[in-house]
N, C-alpha and C positions, 0 to 999 in steps of 0.2 A: 736753116736746115729743113729739108723736106720732112713731112710727117712720116712716121712709121706706119706702114699700111697694116701690119699685124695688130698694132695697138688700136688703130682706127677701126679695124674690123670688129674688135671686141668692145668698142665703146659707142661710137656715134656714126657707124657706117650707113645706117638707114637714113639718117638725117642728111648725110652728105650726098647720098644717091638722089634724094628728093631735090636737094639744091642743084644737082647736075641735070635734073629733069629725067632721071632714070627710074624704072620700076623697082620696087623694093625686093622683088624676087632675085634681083642681081646679087643681093647679099648672100643668098645660099650658094650661088655660083662662085663667088669670091671666096667664101669660107671653104668650099670644096677644094679649090685650087691651093689655098694657103695651108689648111689644116689637115685635109685628107691626103692630098697628093704631094704636099710639101714643096711647092715650086719655089724657085729662088729669085725669079724676076717677073715683072708685070707682063712682059711680052709673051710669057708662057701660057697666059690665060686665054687660050685660043677661041673659046666659045663666047668671049666678050668682043663686041664689035670694036674696030680700031678707034673710032672717035671716043668711046668710053675708056679704052686703054690709054689713050693720049691724055684724057682728063685726069685719070689716076696718076699717070706718070708725071704730069706737070706739078703735082703737089705732094706726091707720096713716093716712097721707096720701100722695098722689102729689106728690112735691116735686122741683122742678127748680132748677138754678143760676140765679142772677139775671144776665141779660145786661147788662153795663155799657156795651158799645158793639159795633157791627158796622161794619166798613169793607169796601168793595168796590174791586177794582182797576178801572182805567179801561176795560179790555176786558171786564169783567164775568165773567172766568173764574176769579177768585180772591176768596174772602171770608174775612175773619178776624174771629173773635168773641172778645171778652174776657168771661169768666164769673166771677162771684163765687160761691164755694161756701158751704156752711152755716157754716163756721168763719171766713168772710170772706177766705179765701185767694183769690188771683186766678190764673187760668190763661188761656192762649190756645189756640185751635184754628183750623185752616185747612181750607177746602174748595176744591178745585181741579178745573177742567174742562180736559181735553185730548182733543180729538176726541171719541170715544165713551166716554171714561173719566171717572168722577166720583169723586174720591178725597177722603177726609177724613184729615187728618194729626192724629192723636190724641196729646194730652199724657198722660204717665204719672206725672209728679211735679210738685210745686209747687217750681219752681226746679230746680237740678241740682248735685250735689256734685262733678262732674268738672272743671269750670273750664277747658275747652278755650279757647285764646286767641282763636279766631275765632268763638266762639259767645256771643251776648248772654245766653242763659239761664244759662250758667255764671258770668256776672258777678253774678247775683242771689244766689248762695249756694243753700242747700237748706233747705226747711222740712219737707216730708213726702212720702211716697208717696200717690198717689191710690188710692182704692178702685175696684174693678171697676165699681161702679154709677156712679161719677163719670166713668169713661171712656165707658160706654155713653150717659150723658146728653149727652156731646159729640156723639155720632153722632145721637142723637134730635133734638137741636137743629137740625142741618143737614137731617135728613130731612124735617122739617116743611115746608121750602120748596124743597128741591133733591133731585136723584137722588143716591143713595149706593150705589155698586157696588164700590168698592175702599177698602181701609183700610191706612194705614201708621202704625205706632207709631213716629213720628219727631218728635213735637212736643217740648214742654218735658220735660226729664228724660232719664235713661238707662234705657230699658226693661228691660234685663237685671237691673237692681236691683229690679225690681218684677214679676218673671215670675209669681209666684203669683196676683196680682190680674189680670194680663193673661190667664192661663189661664181664670179665672172669666169674664172678659168675652168670651173667645172662644167659650165655650159658648152664650152668647146670640147672638153675631154669626153663628155657623155653624148655629144651630138652625133647624129648620122653623117653630118657634114664635117665632123672633126675626127676625134680618135676612136669613137664608138666603143668606149670602155664602160662597162657596167658600174653603177655606183657601188655595188657589192664588192668590187675589186679595188676600191679606193678607201684609204684610211687617213684620217687627220689626227695628229698627235697633239698632246698638250702636257705641259709641266704641271698643270693643275688649275685651270681657270673654269670654275663651275658654270658661269653664265655662257661660255662658249659651247660647252657640252649640251646645255639645254637648247641653245640656238640651233645647233646641228640637228638635234632631235626634232625640233619644230619645223625646220626650214630646208633640210637637206636629206630627204628620205633615202634610205638605203646606204648612206655613207657610213663607214665604220669609224670608231673612235678608239684611240689608245691613250691611256692615262699613265704618265710617268709617276708611279706611286713611290717606289724605292724604299719605303720603310712604313711599318704600321705605327711607329712612334712619332708623336707630334714633335718631340724635342729633336730627335735625330733628323726627321724630315726638314725641320726648320734650319738645322745646321747645314744640310746638304743643298737645300733649295730655298732661297729667300722668299719666293712667292708663297711658301707655306706659312709665313708669318702673317699673310693677309687672308688666306683661305684655309680653313681647317680641313682635316681629313674627313670629318663628318659632313661638311658642306660638299666636298668632292664626291663622297660616296652617295649622298642624296641625289646629286646630279647624275651619277652613273645609274642609279636605280631608275630615275626618270627616263634616261636614254633607253634602257633595256625594255621598259614598259612601252614607251611610245614607238620605238623603232622595231620592237619585236626581234632583236638580235643581240647576241652576246657583245660585251664590251671587253677590251683587252687591258689588263694591268701590266704595264712594263715595270720590271723590277731590276734595276742595276745592282748586281750583287758585288759587294765590296768586302773584302776580307777583314774580319774583325770589327765591322761597322754595323752591318745589317743582316748577318748570316747565321745567327744563333738559332737554337731550337725554339727559344721563346719568341724570337722574331717570326718564325714560321707559324707557330701556334696562333699568335696574335693576328698575323696576316690572314690565316684561315678564318678566324673568328669574325673579322670585320668585313670579309667578302663572301661569307657563307650564303647570304640570301640574295646575292647578285649573280645573274647568269653571266659568267665571265670565263676568260682564259687568262692564266698568269704566265707571262713570258719572262723567263729569267735571262738576263743579259750580263755575263761576266764583264766587270769593269774593264774598259780599255784605257790603259795609262796615257796621260797627256803630260806635256812638259810642265815642270815646276809645280806639280800637284802631288802631295804626299798621301796618296791613297793606294791601296794594294789590290792587285787583281787576285781573285781566289784561284787556288789550284784545282785540278780536276776532282780530287777527293773532297774538297770543301764544297764544290758545286754539287756533286752527287749526294753528299750528306744533306745539304739544304733541300735539294729536290726530293729526297726521300722523306724528310720531315713533312713536306707539303702533300706528298702522295697519300699520307694517312687520312687526309680529308677528302680525297678522291676528286679534286678539281681537275680541270684540263691544264696540264703543265707542259710547257715547252722550254727548252734551253736554246737560246739563240747565240751561237758564237758568231760575233760580228764579222761579216765578210770584209776582206780588204783592210784589216787593221794594220798590216805591214806597210800599206800605202796611206795611212791616216784617213781611211774612208769608213772606219767603223763608227758605231754609235758613240756620240760625244766627241769625236775627233775632228769634225769638220771645222775649218778655220784655224787649225792649230799653227799654221805657218803664215797666217794673214794678220796684218795690223791695219786697223782702219782709223786709228787716232781720233775717235769720237767718243764723247761721254755717254755713259748709260743714262737711261731716263726712267 
């Protein structure tokens, strides 16, 4: 099989150009065609001379994942795409529109090894990390038909377990020869890996971080999120403090609100206590039901009551009603209809 030119462009294109006897500036031209203009074939790169195009075509092809299905929410503001990769792995990605924001939720793994109780992806088990080129192709798919001006690495998988490939993808996303998206419009989420938060603070200036906190109680958090048995809330909050100091920007705490589990007045007070010294935003996300999981979505009164408890501490509070939950595109719902038959690690 011929090499994937998009993957080559993100890994070893300069070396290949040198091997072909070409100047390295050709890399910028190829990036411009692939990532900025979104061409589908090598012959479309018209400012490359024909001998170079022939060399590229002899060993490479422009290859994209196969779309298995695309579903759109009733209001037209959310689209979910199911993609089949070269090895026949299946992933899902989501595009969302809110006012003037057009965000793609990018998957970083096939499945997820963390097995959070409230997340359908965790029920799949884990197959492999995605390559940077496979992340970029998710963005390229949506850009063909929609505006893309914000990116969240919050889809299938735990992004902090694949930061090396995310870094490669960010070079294309932020480049003038790529998507030209500011780091401040990009967020990487985590279920709670402190070392990943510190790494982003040290090596990815401007990139935002969202932590899936979900409870101020160690016991409840361990029940909801097995990763909490390895990393304590204290470790997580220390990493958050480091991020806000180093990056000089707020961090986001995601809080999946589950009726009768983490929505009491005491939960709110404790949450305010542990985050009071951290520049942050608390993002309340009402639980999205997934098959075969006995957790209950809070009603509007319960959501507003919990929000009211938090507002006594005057932090920045938002309530995010997940877009596209009716098409299983909401937070925690990706992969709910996919089986990968692979063990967790």
